[in-house]
Structures are given as structure tokens and as C-alpha cells.
C-alpha positions in Angstrom: 185.3 70.1 170.5 184.2 69.9 166.8 181.6 72.7 167.4 184.2 74.9 169.0 186.6 74.4 166.1 183.9 75.3 163.5 184.0 78.9 164.9 186.7 79.4 162.2 184.0 79.1 159.5 181.2 81.2 161.1 180.3 84.4 159.3 181.4 86.6 162.3 184.1 86.4 164.8 187.2 84.4 164.0 186.7 84.4 160.2 186.4 88.1 160.2 189.5 88.3 162.4 191.3 86.1 160.0 190.3 88.3 157.0 191.5 91.3 158.9 194.9 89.7 159.6 195.3 88.8 155.9 194.2 92.3 154.8 196.7 93.9 157.2 199.4 91.6 155.9 198.8 93.1 152.4 200.4 91.1 149.7 202.4 89.1 152.1 201.5 85.9 153.9 200.2 86.0 157.5 203.0 85.2 160.1 201.6 81.9 161.0 205.0 80.7 162.1 204.6 83.1 165.1 201.2 81.8 166.1 200.9 78.9 168.5 197.2 78.7 169.5 195.6 75.6 171.0 194.4 72.7 168.8 190.6 72.8 168.7 190.0 69.5 166.9 189.1 68.5 163.3 186.6 70.3 161.0 184.8 68.8 158.1 187.0 70.3 155.5 189.2 68.5 152.9 191.4 69.2 150.0 190.8 66.7 147.1 193.5 65.3 145.0 192.7 67.7 142.2 193.2 70.7 144.6 189.5 71.4 145.2 188.6 72.5 148.7 185.4 71.1 150.3 183.6 72.1 153.4 180.9 69.8 154.7 181.0 67.9 151.4 180.4 71.1 149.3 183.1 72.7 147.1 184.2 76.1 148.3 183.4 78.1 145.2 185.1 81.4 146.0 188.7 81.4 144.9 189.5 84.3 147.3 188.2 82.2 150.2 190.3 79.2 149.1 193.4 81.5 148.9 192.6 82.8 152.4 192.5 79.4 153.9 195.6 78.3 152.0 197.5 81.3 153.4 197.1 80.0 156.9 197.6 76.3 156.1 200.4 74.6 158.0 201.7 71.0 158.4 202.7 69.8 161.8 202.8 66.4 163.5 201.9 64.6 160.2 198.7 66.5 159.8 197.5 69.6 158.0 196.0 72.4 160.1 194.6 75.9 159.6 196.0 78.4 162.0 194.7 81.7 163.3 196.0 83.7 166.3 193.3 82.2 168.5 192.8 78.6 167.3 194.2 75.7 165.2 192.0 73.1 163.5 192.8 70.0 161.5 191.6 69.3 157.9 192.0 66.3 155.6 194.2 66.3 152.6 193.8 63.5 150.1 197.2 63.8 148.5 199.0 67.2 148.4 197.4 70.5 149.6 198.3 72.2 146.3 198.4 71.4 142.6 201.0 72.9 140.2 199.0 74.0 137.1 201.3 76.3 135.1 205.0 76.1 134.0 207.2 79.1 133.1 210.7 78.5 131.8 213.5 81.1 131.9 217.3 81.3 131.7 219.8 82.8 134.2 223.5 82.7 133.8 223.2 79.8 131.4 221.0 77.8 133.8 217.4 76.9 133.0 215.0 78.3 135.6 211.6 76.5 136.1 208.8 78.3 137.9 205.5 76.6 138.7 202.2 78.3 139.6 199.9 76.5 142.0 196.1 76.4 142.0 196.1 79.2 144.6 198.3 81.4 142.5 201.6 81.0 144.4 204.7 80.9 142.1 207.5 78.6 143.1 211.0 78.6 141.6 212.3 75.1 141.4 215.6 75.1 143.2 217.5 73.5 146.0 215.1 75.0 148.6 212.0 74.1 146.5 212.9 70.7 145.0 211.1 68.4 142.8 210.5 64.9 144.0 209.1 61.9 142.0 207.3 59.1 143.6 206.0 55.9 142.0 202.2 55.8 141.7 199.8 52.9 141.2 197.5 53.4 138.3 198.7 56.8 137.3 202.4 56.0 137.2 205.1 58.4 138.5 203.8 61.2 140.7 205.8 64.5 140.7 205.7 67.0 143.5 207.3 70.4 144.2 207.9 71.9 147.7 206.0 75.1 148.0 206.8 76.1 151.6 207.4 74.6 155.0 206.7 70.9 154.2 203.6 71.9 152.1 203.9 70.2 148.6 202.1 70.7 145.3 201.3 67.7 143.1 202.4 68.6 139.6 199.6 68.1 137.1 199.9 65.4 134.5 200.1 67.9 131.7 203.0 69.7 133.4 204.7 66.4 134.2 204.8 65.7 130.4 206.4 69.1 129.9 209.0 68.3 132.5 209.8 65.0 130.8 210.3 66.8 127.5 212.8 69.0 129.2 214.5 66.0 130.8 218.2 65.0 130.4 220.5 62.3 131.6 223.2 63.0 134.1 225.5 61.1 136.4 224.2 61.0 140.0 226.4 59.1 142.5 227.7 56.8 139.8 224.4 56.1 138.1 223.0 57.5 134.9 219.8 59.2 135.9 217.0 60.9 133.9 215.7 64.1 135.4 215.2 67.8 135.0 217.5 70.7 135.8 216.5 74.1 137.3 218.4 76.9 139.1 221.7 75.0 139.0 220.2 71.8 140.6 219.4 68.5 139.0 216.3 66.5 140.2 216.4 62.9 139.1 213.3 61.1 138.1 214.4 57.5 137.5 217.5 55.5 136.3 218.0 56.3 132.6 218.1 52.7 131.5 214.8 51.9 133.3 212.9 54.2 131.1 214.8 53.7 127.9 217.2 56.7 127.9 220.9 56.6 127.4 223.4 59.4 127.8 
């Protein structure tokens, strides 16, 4: 089964077909929500915590190839899979499949608008459909994430997390004073204000 699944990464056949699908889609994303091929097992591919993609232990050095694979990445049944019209294969993801590496701040109708760029050059506007979430970490402290699409999240880099903290404010959330960040008319709480030394 593993050998069959690695057809995705051969120089001819499925990989060429995948490239043709992406090229035909132009600047858009392939319609992977319409594809339901059989699951062909796991391949030796993983996405490290820092967003680096590896195949058989070696980093994939071509950004265009990484973006190609990222465009057909899907999450289903608590696993991450790459999907083509003819097959579906599982890969390992150490944390989140993407990393947010750039922050752009704007203003619309008096509301701050935060946009985050991922390591595969997708821009995400932080809003109710693409929320921020904050999880407690072990050694690294709080871990922030942003929803990119379809249950695929990006880990926000530490540098950008500090930028978000600088833009933070205290608001009432369900009777509690919470410290968080606002974007697109929504507020995304990080932690109770008194727990991190902030007061309204």
C-alpha cells in the first residue's frame, strides 16, 4: 500500500496530473472538496513545527512544490491528507500545517483589520470565519493559531505573537475581563486580564 501511495511523488504520472490540475485552476485553489478518491495509505512526508516540509527525511527545497502540495492538503478523520482526483495519501504534521509569518494591519469602518501571511503565501483576514485561538504551551508558553481554511490552522510565529500582544486590549467577555486582540469587528480573547497583569 505504501508503494502505491508513493505514486503521488513520482516524476511522471500522478504528480504531472496534479501539476496540470493546479495550472488549469490558475490562481485559484484546486477543487479538492469535490474529490473523493480512495485512501492509499501513508507516505513518508511530514510538516515540521516550523513549517518545513520533508520527504523521506529530506527538506523539500522548492517553494513552488511546497505550495503545490499545500494547495491539495486536507484534514479529515483527525489526519492530514494530500488529495488528487485519483488518490488520497496521509502525511504527518508535527503541530499545525502552516505558520503565520507576516502581519498586515488595516482599518475599515473604524475597525482594525488584521491579515496574516502564511509560509506558503496565503493571506488570511482574521475574522469570525478565520478566528484566532490561543492554547497553553509547555516550555514555549501560549501558542496562538489562526484558521486558514477547512480546519487547517497556522501556528502564529513568536515574533507575530508579540505583535498581537502589543495590539491587545481588555474587554468584557461573558462577565469576565479578558485580554485579547480585535479584528474585523470580532474580539479574540487570549487570557483573563488579571492572570497576566492587565486591568481595564
